[in-house]
C-alpha positions, 0 to 999 in steps of 0.5 A: 471815485471815492467811498464816503460815509453815507450817514455824513453825506445824508446829513449834508444833503439834508442841510442843502435841501433845507437851505433850498426851502424844504422843511427839515422833515421833507429834506430828511425824506428826500435825502433818505431816498437818494441815499437808499438808492445808492446803497441799494446799487442804484447810483443813477437814481441816488446822490447823482440826482441831488444837484438837479433837484437843488437847481430846480428848487433854487430856480423855482422850477420845483415847488417846496410843497410837501402834500399834493392836492386832491383833485377828485376822489370817487371810491378807490379812484383818486387824482392828485395834482403834485404842483411840481413838488419834489417827486419822492415826496409826491410819490410817497404821499400817493402810495400812502393814499392808495394803500389807505383807499385799497383797505377801504375798497379792495382796489385803488388807483391813484393817478398823479399829474404835474410830478417830478422825478420820483427816483426808484419807482420800485421803492413805492411798490415795496412800501405797499407790499410791506403793508400786505398789498400788491401794487403796480406803479408806472410813470412817464418821463420826458421823451428820449426814445424814438419809435423803431426806425425813427429819429424823433423823441416820442416816449420816455424811459417810462418806468414800470414797477410791481410789488408782491408781498412775500414773507421774507421781503417783497418781490419787486420788479423795477424796470425802465422801458429803455435798454439803458436809463438816462440816469445810468448814462449820466452816471457813466458820463460822471465817472468817465466810462463808455456805455454799451453799444446797444443803449443809444444813438447819436443825434444822427441816428448812429449807435454810440458808446459815448454818454455825451453823444447819447444824451444829445441823441436818442435812447433805444428801447429794451427789446426793440419794438416791445420796449417802445410799445410798453413805454407808449402805453405806460405814457397813456396810462399815467397821463390820461388817467391823471389829466397830465400834460400831453408832452414832457418839457425838457430842462437844462442842467441848471433847471432854468426852463420848465420842469419835467411835468411827469404823470404817474399812476399807482394801482394797489390791491389789498391781498386780504380782500381777495384771499387769506394773506398767510396763504398768499405769503406761503405761495409766494415763498414757494415760488421764490424757492422754486426759482432759487432751487431751479437748475443752473447753467454751468458757472452760475452760483446763484439764481435771484428773484426780482428785486433780490439783489437790490434788497441784499445790497441795501441790507448788507452795505458797508455804510459808504457810498461811491461818489464821483468827483464831478458830483462832489464838485457840484454839491460843494459849489451849491453848498458854498452858494447856500452858505452850508458847511462843506464836510471835510470828506467832500473838501478832500474829494472835490477839485480846488 
């Protein structure tokens, strides 16, 4: 592992995505989203994912489109077809449309089909909350979790995010429905560390701390049956309202097989259409303060509201990102195939 300058890595990623067919603006947006994930303490959704996206672009499994198609629109009910375009771009467009529609209708729901990995789902509800709207976002991913007691993959790590406006910065709930995310397990594998024993089962249904065995086996839901149930209904909400695929295809490391055709739904409420925004912000401020000043257990220095740690990590980062050698190796190899210049800091980190 080594810390590398985030600005230089950002530019390198932009060059790679542009060389793989994205416009310069789209490449900038995707790179920014990945860098932001790392800087906010979400490395499982950061630069670690870049090679996956690049492989899909190179193979044609990911489209170079930048704007999803509007399938239908009736007031605040909107369906988009992302056409296998890059997930961050699709989600950014969808939340923008949802905010605009909520301004017009008070409430809006934008369902998206044929999407790909969106990264940190909380990123999009944060955008809405910063615009004075509360938002709920959820989506499905390829199946990796069985029903309680089962050994068949039925549901994904299906994320749920909620954003609520607050004066000093949005309150953001962002969670997967699994005990540990697939991305975090991949990150553990990349840095050569075990995973917690309650995250996954191997292919025979036995608990494992081996990231590779976990990826070949099954992830476990958070909170047992409650986590499975939540994941199941998120899948139905995202898939049925968007008209998305009834199953999520898997893909190999090279991205050669069909892409993971995910569905999402973004529900946005314009606060000002329900009540005075200033009064709303005053109440969220009091709620935040209530958490922070509540009684603490012995040895606990501070209490946090949802999303506060990530927001502070992003605001106070030192401008560097920790990157594992296997991740650097993959990006360097991809750059050489694309005739993209490799920065010196990655040459020094990557294996010969």
